[in-house]
C-alpha positions in Angstrom: -159.9 -75.0 -39.7 -156.3 -76.0 -41.3 -153.9 -77.5 -39.2 -150.6 -75.8 -38.6 -147.6 -76.6 -40.9 -145.5 -79.6 -39.6 -142.7 -78.8 -37.5 -139.8 -81.1 -36.4 -138.9 -81.7 -32.8 -135.8 -81.2 -31.0 -134.8 -84.3 -31.2 -131.6 -85.8 -33.2 -132.0 -88.3 -35.9 -130.2 -91.1 -33.0 -133.0 -90.5 -31.3 -135.8 -91.2 -33.5 -133.9 -94.3 -35.2 -131.8 -95.7 -32.7 -132.4 -99.4 -34.3 -133.0 -101.7 -36.7 -136.7 -101.5 -36.1 -137.3 -97.9 -36.2 -135.6 -97.8 -39.5 -137.6 -100.2 -40.9 -140.6 -98.9 -39.8 -140.1 -95.8 -40.7 -139.1 -96.8 -44.1 -142.1 -99.2 -44.6 -144.8 -96.1 -43.8 -142.9 -93.7 -45.8 -143.5 -95.8 -48.9 -146.8 -96.9 -48.4 -147.7 -93.4 -46.8 -149.7 -92.3 -50.2 -152.4 -95.2 -50.3 -152.1 -95.8 -46.6 -155.8 -94.5 -45.6 -157.2 -95.9 -48.7 -155.5 -99.6 -47.9 -156.9 -98.9 -44.2 -160.4 -98.8 -45.7 -160.3 -101.6 -47.8 -158.3 -103.8 -45.5 -160.8 -103.3 -42.6 -163.8 -102.5 -44.5 -163.9 -99.2 -42.8 -163.9 -100.6 -39.3 -161.2 -99.0 -38.1 -163.0 -95.4 -38.2 -165.8 -97.0 -35.8 -163.0 -98.1 -33.5 -161.4 -95.1 -33.4 -164.4 -93.3 -33.3 -165.6 -95.6 -30.2 -162.5 -94.9 -28.3 -162.8 -91.2 -28.6 -166.5 -91.8 -26.6 -165.2 -94.2 -24.1 -162.4 -91.7 -23.1 -164.9 -89.2 -22.7 -163.4 -86.6 -24.7 -164.6 -82.9 -24.2 -164.8 -79.7 -25.7 -162.2 -77.2 -24.8 -159.7 -80.0 -24.5 -156.3 -80.6 -25.3 -155.2 -83.9 -26.8 -152.3 -85.5 -28.1 -152.0 -88.8 -30.6 -149.3 -90.0 -30.8 -147.7 -92.4 -33.6 -150.5 -90.2 -35.7 -149.7 -91.2 -38.8 -151.9 -89.3 -41.4 -153.6 -88.0 -38.7 -157.2 -89.9 -38.7 -156.8 -90.5 -34.9 -156.0 -87.0 -34.3 -158.8 -85.7 -36.7 -161.4 -87.9 -34.4 -160.3 -86.0 -31.1 -160.8 -82.6 -33.0 -164.0 -83.1 -33.7 -164.7 -84.1 -30.0 -163.1 -81.3 -28.6 -164.5 -78.4 -31.0 -162.9 -75.4 -31.9 -162.4 -74.3 -28.5 -160.0 -77.4 -27.8 -156.8 -78.1 -29.3 -155.3 -81.5 -30.9 -151.3 -82.6 -31.2 -150.3 -85.0 -33.8 -146.8 -86.8 -33.5 -145.2 -89.2 -36.1 -142.0 -89.9 -36.5 -142.6 -90.6 -40.3 -143.1 -87.1 -42.2 -144.6 -88.6 -45.3 -147.2 -89.9 -43.1 -148.0 -86.6 -42.2 -148.0 -85.1 -45.1 -149.9 -87.5 -46.9 -152.7 -86.4 -44.2 -152.6 -82.6 -45.4 -155.5 -82.6 -47.4 -158.0 -84.3 -45.2 -157.0 -82.4 -42.2 -157.4 -79.3 -43.8 -160.9 -79.8 -45.4 -162.3 -81.9 -42.3 -160.7 -80.2 -38.9 -162.5 -79.1 -36.3 -159.9 -77.4 -34.2 -156.4 -76.3 -34.8 -154.4 -79.4 -35.0 -150.5 -79.5 -34.8 -148.9 -82.1 -36.6 -145.1 -82.8 -35.8 -142.4 -85.2 -36.2 -141.4 -86.6 -32.9 -140.3 -89.8 -31.1 -143.2 -91.5 -28.8 -140.4 -93.1 -26.6 -139.1 -88.9 -26.2 -142.0 -86.7 -26.5 -140.9 -83.2 -27.0 -143.4 -81.9 -24.7 -143.5 -80.9 -20.9 -144.9 -83.0 -18.2 -148.6 -83.1 -17.6 -150.1 -81.2 -20.6 -152.9 -82.9 -22.2 -156.3 -84.0 -20.9 -156.3 -87.0 -23.3 -153.6 -89.1 -25.0 -154.1 -91.7 -27.5 -151.9 -94.0 -29.7 -154.0 -96.1 -32.5 -152.3 -98.9 -33.8 -148.9 -97.6 -33.4 -147.6 -99.0 -29.9 -146.6 -102.0 -31.6 -144.0 -100.5 -33.9 -142.0 -98.5 -31.4 -138.9 -100.1 -30.6 -139.6 -99.7 -26.7 -143.3 -100.3 -25.3 -142.5 -99.4 -21.7 -140.7 -96.2 -22.7 -143.4 -95.3 -24.8 -146.5 -95.9 -22.1 -144.4 -93.6 -19.8 -143.8 -91.1 -21.9 -147.7 -91.3 -22.6 -148.3 -91.1 -18.6 -145.5 -88.6 -18.2 -147.4 -85.8 -20.9 -150.9 -86.7 -19.6 -152.5 -84.5 -16.6 -153.0 -86.1 -13.5 -156.3 -88.0 -13.6 -156.6 -87.6 -17.7 -156.8 -90.5 -19.9 -154.5 -92.8 -22.0 -156.1 -94.5 -24.5 -154.2 -97.6 -26.6 -156.3 -98.6 -29.6 -154.3 -101.8 -30.9 -154.3 -105.1 -32.8 -154.0 -107.5 -30.2 -153.4 -111.4 -30.1 -156.4 -113.2 -30.0 -157.2 -115.9 -27.4 -157.8 -118.6 -30.0 -158.2 -117.3 -33.4 -160.1 -119.0 -35.9 -158.7 -120.6 -39.1 -160.8 -118.0 -41.0 -158.9 -115.2 -39.2 -155.5 -117.0 -39.7 -156.5 -117.0 -43.4 -157.5 -113.4 -43.8 -154.1 -112.3 -41.7 -151.5 -114.4 -43.1 -152.8 -114.9 -46.6 -155.4 -112.7 -47.9 -154.4 -109.3 -46.3 -150.2 -109.6 -47.5 -152.0 -110.7 -51.4 -153.9 -107.9 -51.4 -151.8 -105.4 -50.0 -148.8 -106.9 -52.3 -151.5 -106.1 -55.5 -152.2 -102.0 -54.1 -149.0 -101.1 -52.4 -146.1 -102.6 -51.1 -146.2 -106.5 -50.0 -143.6 -106.7 -47.0 -146.0 -104.1 -45.0 -149.0 -106.2 -45.2 -147.4 -109.0 -44.0 -145.0 -107.1 -41.6 -148.9 -106.1 -40.0 -150.0 -109.8 -39.2 -146.5 -110.9 -38.0 -146.3 -107.9 -35.4 -149.9 -109.0 -34.1 -148.6 -112.5 -33.3 -145.0 -111.7 -31.7 -146.8 -108.7 -30.0 -147.8 -108.9 -26.1 -151.6 -109.8 -25.0 -153.8 -107.5 -23.7 -153.6 -108.3 -20.3 -149.7 -107.4 -20.4 -150.4 -104.7 -22.0 -152.7 -103.7 -19.3 -150.0 -104.4 -17.2 -147.4 -102.6 -18.8 -149.7 -99.7 -19.1 -149.8 -99.6 -14.9 -146.3 -99.9 -14.6 -146.3 -96.7 -16.3 -148.2 -95.0 -14.2 -151.8 -95.7 -15.5 -154.4 -96.9 -13.3 -157.6 -98.5 -13.7 -157.2 -99.5 -16.9 -160.5 -101.4 -18.6 -160.2 -103.4 -21.8 -162.7 -102.9 -24.5 -162.7 -106.5 -27.3 -163.0 -105.7 -31.0 -163.0 -107.7 -33.9 -163.1 -111.4 -32.3 -160.6 -110.0 -30.3 -158.1 -108.8 -33.0 -158.6 -105.6 -31.6 -158.6 -104.2 -28.1 -159.1 -100.3 -26.7 -157.3 -100.0 -23.4 -158.4 -97.0 -21.5 -156.6 -95.9 -18.1 -156.0 -92.8 -16.1 -152.8 -91.3 -15.1 -152.2 -91.6 -11.5 -152.1 -88.8 -9.3 -149.2 -88.5 -6.8 -149.7 -87.4 -3.1 -148.0 -84.3 -3.9 -150.3 -83.7 -7.4 -153.1 -84.4 -5.5 -152.4 -81.2 -2.8 -151.8 -79.1 -5.5 -155.2 -79.9 -7.3 
């Protein structure tokens, strides 16, 4: 099925871009959107596709479920979710950069196995009522938000009690080999500069370097009401899948 038309969440621009980081990231992704998927395939040797599919399997996404992918970009993670939930399920993708969403239209229309609603929205102020999704994911986007804590709290809020929250992200590895350092800080910006915007691919390793480590991310997820967080390390520890379950309050447990 084809995806629904892009809609704009009922949130003001000031809520989307309330600081210099949001403005920079939004402008950067808007510019690289046309070649974003191609560059991801080249620079990761298509490994990012395997990582997303693994995250969907580890989250045990099932047919008929309702899922949300935040910071969805071109909707690649949303598409993986759609394949898992099938025609009886529903998927929404939210991102604050409209050009990224538009860049994914063709692929979503050709390959989607479930209705996908794509919209412009701020991960720190999601335009959904609480407890409506079975699974909420974010793939390589939590580094780009202004407040990681706020984003995780929103993801936790909109997932059902007992539902899954999945964070697939580059993380600061514990000890990096010279080869990995060369690839991230030398080769990747050079190749990205040849094919797209160099500073976008300089931003990637720098954002990894300044990002919290996997253990701190796990603690922040727990502080946001996500329990039983497990961590799966990939790619020499430079990529991790964090999966947790939305905690169920006593009042919610009585309603179940």
